[in-house]
C-alpha positions as CSV (number, residue, x, y, z in Angstrom):
1,M,13.3,2.3,-6.9
2,G,12.4,5.4,-5.4
3,L,11.6,5.7,-1.4
4,V,10.2,8.5,0.3
5,T,11.9,8.7,4.0
6,H,10.8,11.9,4.8
7,C,8.7,15.2,3.7
8,V,9.5,18.8,5.1
9,P,7.7,22.0,4.3
10,D,9.8,23.8,1.8
11,A,11.6,26.4,3.9
12,E,13.4,23.5,5.5
13,L,14.5,21.6,3.3
14,D,18.4,22.6,2.6
15,A,18.6,22.3,6.3
16,F,17.5,19.6,6.2
17,V,19.5,17.6,4.0
18,E,22.6,19.3,5.9
19,Q,21.7,17.5,8.5
20,Y,21.0,14.0,7.1
21,M,24.4,14.7,5.2
22,E,25.8,15.3,8.1
23,K,24.5,12.3,9.6
24,L,24.9,9.7,6.9
25,L,28.8,11.3,6.2
26,A,29.4,10.1,9.5
27,A,28.0,6.4,9.5
28,P,30.0,4.0,9.1
29,Q,31.0,3.9,5.4
30,Q,32.2,0.2,4.5
31,A,28.1,-0.5,6.3
32,M,27.3,1.8,4.2
33,R,28.4,1.0,1.2
34,L,27.3,-2.8,1.6
35,T,23.8,-1.9,2.3
36,K,23.9,0.4,-0.7
37,R,25.1,-2.2,-3.2
38,A,22.3,-5.1,-0.9
39,V,19.8,-2.8,-2.6
40,V,20.6,-2.8,-6.1
41,Q,21.6,-5.6,-6.2
42,G,18.4,-6.7,-4.2
43,E,16.2,-5.5,-7.0
44,Q,17.5,-7.9,-10.0
45,S,17.6,-11.0,-7.8
46,S,15.6,-13.6,-6.2
47,L,14.2,-13.2,-2.5
48,R,16.8,-16.0,-1.7
49,A,19.7,-14.4,-3.6
50,S,19.0,-11.0,-2.0
51,L,19.2,-13.2,1.6
52,D,21.9,-14.9,0.9
53,L,23.9,-11.9,0.1
54,I,22.6,-9.9,3.7
55,S,23.5,-13.0,5.3
56,S,27.5,-12.5,4.1
57,F,27.5,-8.9,4.6
58,M,26.5,-9.5,7.5
59,G,29.0,-11.4,8.6
60,I,31.5,-8.7,6.9
61,V,30.5,-6.0,9.2
62,T,30.1,-7.3,12.0
63,E,33.4,-8.2,11.8
64,L,34.2,-3.8,11.6
65,D,35.5,-2.4,14.5
66,D,33.3,0.8,14.7
67,Y,30.9,-1.8,14.7
68,R,32.2,-3.3,17.1
69,Q,32.7,0.3,18.9
70,R,29.1,1.2,18.0
71,T,27.7,-1.7,19.2
72,S,29.1,-1.4,22.9
73,A,28.6,2.3,23.1
74,L,24.7,1.0,22.4
75,V,25.0,-1.8,25.0
76,A,26.6,0.8,27.7
77,K,24.0,3.3,27.1
78,M,21.5,0.4,27.7
79,Q,22.7,-1.0,30.8
80,R,22.6,2.8,31.9
81,K,19.0,3.5,31.3
82,A,18.7,0.4,33.4
83,Q,19.9,0.9,36.2
């Protein structure tokens, strides 16, 4: 599967890749692994099986400490903006 998420001029490619990799490395790694696995398996599965897998993975991800920390930070940020 080939997906295009960004297009950048040649002169900006190296800097963009560095920034993008830093973002990926800072992301929750367990959630990233599960997402990658769901995409790969989704290519070879029925819609129903893919949705079941994703549902199971969401149950795992929502129990992770980094998910809870990031969710709490997002809620706090939204509350500050609402004031």
